[in-house]
KOLMAR-760885 format. One line per 3 residues: their letters; for each residue x, y, z of C-alpha. Coordinates in Angstrom, 2 decimals, always signed. Each point is the difference from the previous one (the first is absolute). Example, Ala and Ser with C-alpha at 12.3 -4.5 7.8 and 13.67 -1.06 7.14 Angstrom:
KOLMAR-760885
AS	+12.30/-4.50/+7.80 ~ +1.37/+3.44/-0.66
***
This chain:
KOLMAR-760885
MPD	-3.27/-10.44/-6.36 ~ +2.40/+1.37/-2.19 ~ +3.35/-2.34/-1.03
AGR	+2.84/+0.94/+2.32 ~ +2.41/-1.02/-2.74 ~ -1.19/+3.70/-2.33
FLI	+1.02/+2.42/+3.08 ~ +3.69/+1.19/+0.50 ~ +0.12/+1.61/+3.59
HRW	+2.20/+1.85/+1.67 ~ -0.64/+0.82/+4.24 ~ +1.37/+2.93/+1.72
ADG	-1.03/+0.75/+3.97 ~ -3.70/+1.83/-0.98 ~ -0.92/-1.86/-3.33
CAV	+1.15/-0.83/-2.98 ~ -0.13/+0.38/-3.96 ~ -1.70/-3.62/-1.99
FDQ	+0.99/-0.30/-3.84 ~ -2.85/-1.74/-1.96 ~ +2.26/-1.43/-1.86
ASG	-4.07/-1.13/-2.10 ~ -0.64/+3.77/-0.89 ~ +3.23/+1.87/+0.60
DTH	-1.38/+1.62/+2.56 ~ +2.05/+1.37/+3.22 ~ -1.79/+0.81/+2.94
ALD	+0.88/+1.56/+3.04 ~ -1.56/-1.13/+3.30 ~ -0.20/+0.56/+3.71
SAS	-0.21/-1.78/+2.85 ~ -3.48/-1.18/+0.55 ~ -0.19/-0.31/-3.70
FAG	+2.72/-2.12/-0.48 ~ -1.38/-2.19/+2.93 ~ -3.32/-0.63/-2.13
FAA	+2.14/-0.73/-3.13 ~ +1.65/-2.42/+1.75 ~ -2.70/-1.34/+1.45
DLN	-1.96/-0.77/-2.87 ~ +3.25/-2.00/-1.83 ~ +0.13/-2.14/+2.88
GQS	-3.87/-0.29/-0.50 ~ -0.39/+1.72/+2.67 ~ -2.95/+2.89/+0.87
AVV	+1.48/+3.25/-1.09 ~ -2.75/+1.60/+1.80 ~ +0.95/-1.16/+3.66
AID	+3.68/+0.43/-1.07 ~ -0.21/+3.92/-0.94 ~ -2.59/+0.46/+2.97
AAL	+2.65/-1.69/+2.40 ~ +3.05/+2.06/-1.23 ~ -2.28/+3.17/+0.54
RAE	-0.81/-0.82/+3.40 ~ +3.78/-0.98/+0.94 ~ +1.09/+3.51/-1.63
WPE	-2.72/+2.19/+1.42 ~ -1.28/-1.88/+3.11 ~ -2.19/+3.94/+1.17
KAD	-2.00/+0.11/-3.01 ~ -3.49/-1.13/+0.15 ~ -1.28/-2.77/-1.40
AEI	-2.45/+1.49/-2.60 ~ +3.42/+2.48/-1.51 ~ +1.84/-3.12/-0.38
ALL	-3.01/-2.00/-1.63 ~ +0.31/+3.13/-2.50 ~ +3.86/-0.28/-0.55
AQG	-0.06/-4.36/-0.42 ~ -3.15/+0.75/-2.54 ~ +2.50/+2.28/-1.89
CWQ	+2.71/-2.16/+0.10 ~ -1.64/-2.46/-1.22 ~ -1.40/+1.60/-2.80
RLE	+2.72/+1.57/-1.24 ~ +1.99/-3.54/+0.03 ~ -3.00/-1.61/-2.06
ACG	+0.28/+2.78/-2.97 ~ +3.43/-0.48/-0.57 ~ -0.58/-3.36/+0.15
LIQ	+2.13/-1.15/+2.36 ~ -2.84/-1.79/+2.50 ~ -3.04/-2.41/-1.43
AGN	-3.25/+1.98/+0.00 ~ -2.16/-0.91/+3.63 ~ +2.76/-1.37/+1.93
***
């Protein structure tokens, strides 16, 4: 789990900006990505949080489509170092 103190977060209705003080990078996150990021910061499963956020946003989508969207979201968060690998 990343150190919560290293991030500055500015939220708005459909997402947020996260500034990583360790790397100097700023990331724009949609609501599902932020759900996964926040869950990981709180020691919870990012995958579960992303899945739940996507299902709430698009209840009409099939499970397979939600799974693909969630996987892509998780991979982007992991690639930029906002979540731990395997969460």
